[in-house]
C-alpha positions as a Markdown table, in Angstrom:
| # | Residue | x | y | z |
|---|---|---|---|---|
| 1 | Unk | 50.6 | 29.5 | -113.1 |
| 2 | Unk | 49.3 | 29.3 | -109.5 |
| 3 | Unk | 51.5 | 26.3 | -108.8 |
| 4 | Unk | 54.5 | 28.2 | -110.2 |
| 5 | Unk | 53.8 | 31.2 | -108.0 |
| 6 | Unk | 53.5 | 29.0 | -104.9 |
| 7 | Unk | 56.7 | 27.2 | -105.7 |
| 8 | Unk | 58.5 | 30.5 | -106.4 |
| 9 | Unk | 57.3 | 32.0 | -103.1 |
| 10 | Unk | 58.4 | 28.9 | -101.2 |
| 11 | Unk | 61.8 | 28.8 | -102.8 |
| 12 | Unk | 62.2 | 32.5 | -102.1 |
| 13 | Unk | 61.4 | 31.9 | -98.4 |
| 14 | Unk | 63.9 | 29.0 | -98.2 |
| 15 | Unk | 66.5 | 31.0 | -100.0 |
| 16 | Unk | 66.1 | 33.9 | -97.5 |
| 17 | Unk | 66.4 | 31.6 | -94.5 |
| 18 | Unk | 69.4 | 29.9 | -96.0 |
| 19 | Unk | 71.0 | 33.3 | -96.7 |
| 20 | Unk | 70.6 | 34.4 | -93.1 |
| 21 | Unk | 71.9 | 31.1 | -91.8 |
| 22 | Unk | 74.9 | 31.2 | -94.2 |
| 23 | Unk | 75.8 | 34.8 | -93.3 |
| 24 | Unk | 75.4 | 33.9 | -89.6 |
| 25 | Unk | 77.9 | 31.1 | -90.0 |
| 26 | Unk | 80.5 | 33.5 | -91.5 |
| 27 | Unk | 81.3 | 35.0 | -88.1 |
| 28 | Unk | 84.3 | 37.4 | -88.2 |
| 29 | Unk | 84.1 | 38.0 | -92.0 |
| 30 | Unk | 82.3 | 41.4 | -91.8 |
| 31 | Unk | 81.1 | 44.1 | -89.5 |
| 32 | Unk | 77.6 | 42.7 | -89.4 |
| 33 | Unk | 78.7 | 39.1 | -89.0 |
| 34 | Unk | 78.5 | 39.2 | -85.2 |
| 35 | Unk | 75.0 | 40.6 | -85.2 |
| 36 | Unk | 73.8 | 38.0 | -87.8 |
| 37 | Unk | 75.5 | 35.2 | -85.8 |
| 38 | Unk | 73.7 | 36.4 | -82.6 |
| 39 | Unk | 70.4 | 36.5 | -84.4 |
| 40 | Unk | 70.9 | 33.1 | -85.9 |
| 41 | Unk | 71.8 | 31.6 | -82.5 |
| 42 | Unk | 68.8 | 33.1 | -80.9 |
| 43 | Unk | 66.5 | 31.9 | -83.6 |
| 44 | Unk | 67.9 | 28.4 | -83.5 |
| 45 | Unk | 67.6 | 28.4 | -79.7 |
| 46 | Unk | 64.0 | 29.6 | -79.7 |
| 47 | Unk | 63.0 | 27.1 | -82.4 |
| 48 | Unk | 64.6 | 24.1 | -80.7 |
| 49 | Unk | 63.2 | 25.0 | -77.2 |
| 50 | Unk | 59.7 | 25.9 | -78.5 |
| 51 | Unk | 57.0 | 23.2 | -77.8 |
| 52 | Unk | 56.3 | 20.9 | -80.7 |
| 53 | Unk | 52.7 | 22.2 | -81.0 |
| 54 | Unk | 54.0 | 25.8 | -81.4 |
| 55 | Unk | 56.4 | 24.8 | -84.1 |
| 56 | Unk | 53.7 | 23.0 | -86.0 |
| 57 | Unk | 51.4 | 26.0 | -85.7 |
| 58 | Unk | 54.1 | 28.3 | -87.1 |
| 59 | Unk | 54.8 | 26.0 | -90.0 |
| 60 | Unk | 51.1 | 25.8 | -90.8 |
| 61 | Unk | 50.8 | 29.6 | -90.6 |
| 62 | Unk | 53.6 | 30.1 | -93.0 |
| 63 | Unk | 52.4 | 27.4 | -95.4 |
| 64 | Unk | 48.8 | 28.8 | -95.2 |
| 65 | Unk | 50.0 | 32.3 | -95.9 |
| 66 | Unk | 52.0 | 31.3 | -99.0 |
| 67 | Unk | 49.2 | 29.1 | -100.3 |
| 68 | Unk | 46.6 | 31.8 | -99.9 |
| 69 | Unk | 48.8 | 34.4 | -101.6 |
| 70 | Unk | 49.4 | 32.0 | -104.5 |
| 71 | Unk | 45.7 | 31.6 | -105.0 |
| 72 | Unk | 44.6 | 35.2 | -104.5 |
| 73 | Unk | 47.7 | 37.3 | -105.2 |
| 74 | Unk | 46.6 | 39.6 | -102.3 |
| 75 | Unk | 49.1 | 40.8 | -99.7 |
| 76 | Unk | 46.4 | 40.9 | -97.1 |
| 77 | Unk | 46.0 | 37.1 | -97.4 |
| 78 | Unk | 49.8 | 36.6 | -97.0 |
| 79 | Unk | 49.6 | 38.4 | -93.6 |
| 80 | Unk | 46.0 | 37.6 | -92.6 |
| 81 | Unk | 46.1 | 33.8 | -92.9 |
| 82 | Unk | 49.2 | 33.4 | -90.6 |
| 83 | Unk | 47.6 | 35.9 | -88.1 |
| 84 | Unk | 44.4 | 33.8 | -88.0 |
| 85 | Unk | 46.3 | 30.5 | -87.7 |
| 86 | Unk | 48.3 | 31.9 | -84.7 |
| 87 | Unk | 45.6 | 33.9 | -83.0 |
| 88 | Unk | 42.3 | 32.1 | -83.5 |
| 89 | Unk | 43.1 | 29.0 | -81.4 |
| 90 | Unk | 43.8 | 31.2 | -78.4 |
| 91 | Unk | 40.8 | 33.4 | -78.9 |
| 92 | Unk | 38.3 | 30.5 | -79.5 |
| 93 | Unk | 39.6 | 28.4 | -76.6 |
| 94 | Unk | 37.9 | 28.8 | -73.2 |
| 95 | Unk | 39.7 | 30.9 | -70.6 |
| 96 | Unk | 41.3 | 28.9 | -67.9 |
| 97 | Unk | 39.3 | 28.9 | -64.7 |
| 98 | Unk | 41.9 | 28.6 | -62.0 |
| 99 | Unk | 39.3 | 28.8 | -59.2 |
| 100 | Unk | 37.7 | 25.6 | -60.6 |
| 101 | Unk | 41.0 | 23.8 | -60.8 |
| 102 | Unk | 41.9 | 24.8 | -57.2 |
| 103 | Unk | 38.5 | 23.8 | -55.9 |
| 104 | Unk | 38.7 | 20.4 | -57.6 |
| 105 | Unk | 42.1 | 19.8 | -56.0 |
| 106 | Unk | 40.8 | 20.9 | -52.6 |
| 107 | Unk | 37.8 | 18.6 | -52.9 |
| 108 | Unk | 40.1 | 15.6 | -53.5 |
| 109 | Unk | 42.3 | 16.7 | -50.6 |
| 110 | Unk | 39.3 | 17.0 | -48.2 |
| 111 | Unk | 38.1 | 13.5 | -49.2 |
| 112 | Unk | 41.6 | 12.2 | -48.5 |
| 113 | Unk | 41.6 | 13.9 | -45.2 |
| 114 | Unk | 38.2 | 12.5 | -44.3 |
| 115 | Unk | 39.4 | 8.9 | -45.0 |
| 116 | Unk | 42.6 | 9.5 | -43.0 |
| 117 | Unk | 40.9 | 11.2 | -40.0 |
| 118 | Unk | 38.2 | 8.4 | -39.9 |
| 119 | Unk | 41.0 | 5.9 | -39.0 |
| 120 | Unk | 41.8 | 7.9 | -35.9 |
| 121 | Unk | 44.5 | 10.2 | -37.1 |
| 122 | Unk | 44.7 | 13.8 | -36.0 |
| 123 | Unk | 44.2 | 16.5 | -38.7 |
| 124 | Unk | 48.0 | 17.2 | -38.7 |
| 125 | Unk | 48.8 | 13.5 | -39.1 |
| 126 | Unk | 46.2 | 13.2 | -41.8 |
| 127 | Unk | 47.8 | 16.2 | -43.7 |
| 128 | Unk | 51.2 | 14.5 | -43.5 |
| 129 | Unk | 49.8 | 11.1 | -44.5 |
| 130 | Unk | 48.0 | 12.3 | -47.6 |
| 131 | Unk | 50.8 | 14.5 | -49.0 |
| 132 | Unk | 51.9 | 11.9 | -51.5 |
| 133 | Unk | 48.4 | 11.5 | -53.0 |
| 134 | Unk | 47.7 | 15.2 | -53.6 |
| 135 | Unk | 46.9 | 16.8 | -57.0 |
| 136 | Unk | 49.7 | 18.7 | -58.6 |
| 137 | Unk | 48.0 | 22.1 | -57.8 |
| 138 | Unk | 48.2 | 21.5 | -54.1 |
| 139 | Unk | 51.5 | 19.7 | -53.7 |
| 140 | Unk | 53.6 | 22.8 | -53.3 |
| 141 | Unk | 51.1 | 24.6 | -50.9 |
| 142 | Unk | 50.6 | 21.5 | -48.7 |
| 143 | Unk | 54.3 | 20.7 | -48.5 |
| 144 | Unk | 54.8 | 24.3 | -47.4 |
| 145 | Unk | 52.1 | 23.8 | -44.7 |
| 146 | Unk | 54.1 | 20.7 | -43.4 |
| 147 | Unk | 57.3 | 22.7 | -43.5 |
| 148 | Unk | 55.7 | 25.5 | -41.4 |
| 149 | Unk | 54.4 | 22.9 | -38.9 |
| 150 | Unk | 57.9 | 21.5 | -38.6 |
| 151 | Unk | 59.1 | 25.1 | -38.0 |
| 152 | Unk | 56.6 | 25.2 | -35.0 |
| 153 | Unk | 53.9 | 27.3 | -36.7 |
| 154 | Unk | 50.4 | 26.7 | -35.5 |
| 155 | Unk | 48.1 | 24.8 | -37.8 |
| 156 | Unk | 45.8 | 27.8 | -38.1 |
| 157 | Unk | 48.6 | 30.0 | -39.2 |
| 158 | Unk | 50.0 | 27.4 | -41.6 |
| 159 | Unk | 46.6 | 27.0 | -43.3 |
| 160 | Unk | 46.1 | 30.8 | -43.5 |
| 161 | Unk | 49.5 | 31.1 | -45.2 |
| 162 | Unk | 48.4 | 28.3 | -47.6 |
| 163 | Unk | 45.2 | 30.4 | -48.4 |
| 164 | Unk | 47.4 | 33.4 | -49.2 |
| 165 | Unk | 49.5 | 31.2 | -51.6 |
| 166 | Unk | 46.4 | 30.0 | -53.4 |
| 167 | Unk | 44.7 | 33.4 | -53.4 |
| 168 | Unk | 41.3 | 32.0 | -54.3 |
| 169 | Unk | 38.0 | 32.9 | -52.7 |
| 170 | Unk | 36.8 | 29.3 | -53.0 |
| 171 | Unk | 40.0 | 28.1 | -51.5 |
| 172 | Unk | 39.6 | 30.6 | -48.6 |
| 173 | Unk | 36.1 | 29.2 | -47.9 |
| 174 | Unk | 37.4 | 25.6 | -47.8 |
| 175 | Unk | 40.4 | 26.4 | -45.7 |
| 176 | Unk | 38.4 | 28.5 | -43.3 |
| 177 | Unk | 36.0 | 25.6 | -42.8 |
| 178 | Unk | 39.1 | 23.3 | -42.5 |
| 179 | Unk | 40.5 | 25.5 | -39.7 |
| 180 | Unk | 37.2 | 25.3 | -37.8 |
| 181 | Unk | 37.1 | 21.5 | -38.3 |
| 182 | Unk | 40.6 | 21.1 | -36.9 |
| 183 | Unk | 39.6 | 23.0 | -33.8 |
| 184 | Unk | 36.9 | 20.5 | -32.9 |
| 185 | Unk | 39.2 | 17.5 | -32.8 |
| 186 | Unk | 38.2 | 13.8 | -32.5 |
| 187 | Unk | 34.9 | 12.8 | -34.0 |
| 188 | Unk | 33.8 | 16.4 | -34.3 |
| 189 | Unk | 36.7 | 17.0 | -36.7 |
| 190 | Unk | 35.6 | 14.1 | -38.9 |
| 191 | Unk | 32.0 | 15.2 | -38.9 |
| 192 | Unk | 33.0 | 18.8 | -39.8 |
| 193 | Unk | 35.2 | 17.5 | -42.6 |
| 194 | Unk | 32.3 | 15.5 | -44.0 |
| 195 | Unk | 30.1 | 18.5 | -44.0 |
| 196 | Unk | 32.9 | 20.5 | -45.7 |
| 197 | Unk | 33.2 | 17.8 | -48.4 |
| 198 | Unk | 29.4 | 18.0 | -49.1 |
| 199 | Unk | 29.6 | 21.8 | -49.4 |
| 200 | Unk | 32.7 | 21.5 | -51.7 |
| 201 | Unk | 30.9 | 19.1 | -54.0 |
| 202 | Unk | 27.9 | 21.3 | -54.3 |
| 203 | Unk | 30.1 | 24.3 | -55.1 |
| 204 | Unk | 32.0 | 22.3 | -57.7 |
| 205 | Unk | 28.7 | 21.2 | -59.4 |
| 206 | Unk | 27.6 | 24.9 | -59.5 |
| 207 | Unk | 30.9 | 26.0 | -61.0 |
| 208 | Unk | 30.8 | 23.3 | -63.6 |
| 209 | Unk | 27.3 | 24.2 | -64.6 |
| 210 | Unk | 28.3 | 27.8 | -65.0 |
| 211 | Unk | 31.3 | 26.8 | -67.1 |
| 212 | Unk | 29.0 | 24.7 | -69.4 |
| 213 | Unk | 26.7 | 27.7 | -69.9 |
| 214 | Unk | 29.6 | 30.0 | -70.6 |
| 215 | Unk | 31.0 | 27.6 | -73.2 |
| 216 | Unk | 27.8 | 27.5 | -75.3 |
| 217 | Unk | 28.4 | 31.0 | -77.0 |
| 218 | Unk | 32.0 | 29.9 | -77.7 |
| 219 | Unk | 30.9 | 26.8 | -79.5 |
| 220 | Unk | 28.6 | 28.8 | -81.7 |
| 221 | Unk | 31.3 | 31.3 | -82.5 |
| 222 | Unk | 33.7 | 28.4 | -83.4 |
| 223 | Unk | 31.1 | 26.9 | -85.8 |
| 224 | Unk | 30.5 | 30.3 | -87.4 |
| 225 | Unk | 34.2 | 30.9 | -87.8 |
| 226 | Unk | 34.8 | 27.5 | -89.4 |
| 227 | Unk | 31.9 | 27.9 | -91.8 |
| 228 | Unk | 33.0 | 31.4 | -92.8 |
| 229 | Unk | 36.6 | 30.4 | -93.4 |
| 230 | Unk | 35.5 | 27.3 | -95.4 |
| 231 | Unk | 33.2 | 29.5 | -97.5 |
| 232 | Unk | 35.9 | 32.0 | -98.2 |
| 233 | Unk | 38.4 | 29.4 | -99.1 |
| 234 | Unk | 35.8 | 27.7 | -101.4 |
| 235 | Unk | 35.0 | 30.9 | -103.2 |
| 236 | Unk | 38.7 | 31.7 | -103.7 |
| 237 | Unk | 39.2 | 28.3 | -105.3 |
| 238 | Unk | 36.0 | 28.1 | -107.4 |
| 239 | Unk | 35.3 | 31.7 | -108.3 |
| 240 | Unk | 38.4 | 33.9 | -107.9 |
| 241 | Unk | 36.7 | 36.8 | -109.5 |
| 242 | Unk | 34.4 | 37.2 | -106.5 |
| 243 | Unk | 37.4 | 38.3 | -104.5 |
| 244 | Unk | 38.7 | 40.7 | -107.2 |
| 245 | Unk | 37.4 | 43.9 | -105.4 |
| 246 | Unk | 39.7 | 43.2 | -102.5 |
| 247 | Unk | 42.7 | 43.2 | -104.8 |
| 248 | Unk | 42.8 | 47.0 | -104.9 |
| 249 | Unk | 44.4 | 49.2 | -102.3 |
| 250 | Unk | 41.0 | 50.3 | -100.9 |
| 251 | Unk | 39.8 | 46.7 | -101.0 |
| 252 | Unk | 42.9 | 45.6 | -99.0 |
| 253 | Unk | 42.2 | 48.3 | -96.4 |
| 254 | Unk | 38.6 | 47.3 | -96.1 |
| 255 | Unk | 39.6 | 43.6 | -95.7 |
| 256 | Unk | 42.1 | 44.5 | -93.0 |
| 257 | Unk | 39.4 | 46.5 | -91.2 |
| 258 | Unk | 36.9 | 43.7 | -91.4 |
| 259 | Unk | 39.5 | 41.2 | -90.1 |
| 260 | Unk | 40.5 | 43.5 | -87.3 |
| 261 | Unk | 36.9 | 44.0 | -86.3 |
| 262 | Unk | 36.2 | 40.3 | -86.2 |
| 263 | Unk | 39.3 | 39.6 | -84.1 |
| 264 | Unk | 38.3 | 42.5 | -81.9 |
| 265 | Unk | 34.9 | 41.0 | -81.3 |
| 266 | Unk | 36.5 | 37.6 | -80.3 |
| 267 | Unk | 38.7 | 39.5 | -77.9 |
| 268 | Unk | 35.6 | 41.1 | -76.3 |
| 269 | Unk | 33.8 | 37.8 | -76.2 |
| 270 | Unk | 36.8 | 36.2 | -74.4 |
| 271 | Unk | 36.9 | 39.2 | -71.9 |
| 272 | Unk | 33.2 | 38.8 | -71.1 |
| 273 | Unk | 33.6 | 35.0 | -70.6 |
| 274 | Unk | 36.5 | 35.4 | -68.3 |
| 275 | Unk | 35.5 | 34.7 | -64.6 |
| 276 | Unk | 35.3 | 37.9 | -62.6 |
| 277 | Unk | 37.7 | 38.5 | -59.8 |
| 278 | Unk | 36.0 | 38.1 | -56.4 |
| 279 | Unk | 37.1 | 39.3 | -52.9 |
| 280 | Unk | 38.8 | 36.8 | -50.7 |
| 281 | Unk | 37.3 | 35.5 | -47.5 |
| 282 | Unk | 40.5 | 35.1 | -45.4 |
| 283 | Unk | 42.7 | 38.2 | -45.0 |
| 284 | Unk | 45.9 | 38.5 | -43.1 |
| 285 | Unk | 46.8 | 41.7 | -41.3 |
| 286 | Unk | 49.9 | 43.0 | -43.0 |
| 287 | Unk | 50.8 | 39.6 | -44.4 |
| 288 | Unk | 52.0 | 38.4 | -40.9 |
| 289 | Unk | 50.9 | 35.2 | -39.2 |
| 290 | Unk | 50.8 | 34.3 | -35.6 |
| 291 | Unk | 53.1 | 31.4 | -35.1 |
């Protein structure tokens, strides 16, 4: 009986999709044909342009919802399982730390500049010489610096504009030190760049350690989530009667509240783990630079 229900639900879904696609292809045969054709075109366009991982996740969400409904006969499962499949990966993943990515790219750039300046190049020539070896994060900003230098901006002003583009306190500290280093010239510039490289590496080590500590609670939450879902799925398979109280209207409401509370706690955890916004070091008066 369970297999029959699952097959019927799958055929019903396929039939509904086929009906929409069939009606959409009948453009011009009814007052709603144009709307259906437009919806069909948008759906096909969205599906074909969506990343492969997203399409797999959507298919898994639909299949999980139908399978869960076939096992439990509860509408909450039909809605809750797809919601969990679509939402949980984003909530359990670590928030992106843009400052860390930018600082890693700046650390590599400073090391490239040290190697180039050590051969006798000026800082401007070193910036031009290392542009092809830059990390992706810095290619645009550094190419913009070179374009400003070609437009007769000063190096200080070009680097300050780069800091505005990156808009990162750690990037401000590195660029401010780089500005000071370029003013020394010659061997003084190379020595200042080496000191800057040492500072950047220490800052990177500190950020990575902080990131590791922040990741520990997320790892625990992931383990608890996987164990909880596995236990619930096992109970639904082995002892369906245990889930019977949730089949009533009140049970469905309680289950929905519990699911919402758990997802809400994950949202709060993600908000707490997100790096706090810090004030920048370099500021430009009115967004204008002295050329």
